[in-house]
N, C-alpha and C positions, 0 to 999 in steps of 0.2 A: 744852742746853750739853755740850760734851764735857769731860770732867776729866782723861783719859788716853788714850794710845795705844800700841800696839806692833805690831811687824811681824815676820812670819816670813820663810821664804825666797820664797814666792809668795803670801803673804795678809796682810791688814792687819786691825786691829780697833780699836775705840773703845768707852770706857765713858762713859755719860753720866751726869750728876747724880743721875738717879733709879735708877741701878744697872743700867740696860738695857745689854746688851753687843751691839755691831754688829760683823759680819765681812763681808769681801768678798775676792775673789782666787779662787785655785786651791783646789779642795775635793775632789781626786779621792781622797783618803784619809779624808774625813770631817772635816778640819781647820777647816772652816767651823762645824761643829757644828749645822748647819740641815738635817739629813737626807740620805738617801742620793742624792736627786736633784739635789743642789747641787753639779755638778762645777766650774762656773767661774760667778762672780757678779761682774757689772761694778760694781754699786751695793751700798752696804751693807744688809745684812739682819739683822733683829734674831734672836739666838740664843734659842729658846725653852726652857723648862724650867729655868731657872736661877733661884735666888734672887737678889736684887739683889747686884750684883758690885761689889767695891771695886777690883780691879785685875786685869789678865790678862796673859799672857806667851805668847810664840809660839815654836816650834822650826821644824824644817824642815818637818814635816808633822803636828804636833800642837800643842794648845794647852793651857793651864791657866788656872784663874781662882780667885781667892779671894773669897768672898761676904762681905758685911758681917758675918755672924755667925760668921766664921771657919772656914768650910769650904772644902776644896779639892775642885774639880771638873776633870776632863781629859776629852779627846776627840781623835779623829783617829788618825793611825798610831802603833800601840803594839807592834810586833812585837819591840822590844827591851826591853819592859817599862816604858816611859817613861809610860805611863797610870797605873801604879800600881794596875791592876785585876786581876792575877794573871795566870796563863798562860791562862785561858780567853777572856779578851777582847783580842784582838790590834789590832782597829781598832774605833773607834766614831764612828758619824756624828752622835751626839747626846751633849751632856754627861752625865757619870756621876760622883757623888760618890765620892771616894777614901776608902774605910773601913780596915779594919785597924788598924795602928799610929796612923794620925791620927784615928780615929774621935771620940775624945773630947778632942782637942788643937785649940786655937785657932791657926789659921794666921793669919799676918799679911803674909807675902809669898811670892811664888813666882817661879821664873825657868826658862826652858827653854833646853836647848842643842840641837844637832841631832838627838840621839838620846836626851836625859834630861830629868827634870824635878827640880828641888829646891824645897823649901818650908820655911820658918821659922816 
């Protein structure tokens, strides 16, 4: 059973009741979160390596997700800093937890714009 969904410019995602996140669409910048070989996916595929997800958000070419334990994870295109991973990671084809100032915070929601990510 799907409990929430979101769409970016050329990608879609759905969160299941068990916290699994599924993505499909264009993945040329890693925004599907399914590894380097997923440039285009016509059917939903599960994003691996994430704790159970409560909700997800999508930007133009990146995504963010809030896990049931309040962590923020991001992946995809991040050259403008929208992944929150610092200057060393500008693109990620797999989800990475956002640390830094959010490491010990409990995130409850996230939103993505074309080139930014917000979390509360």
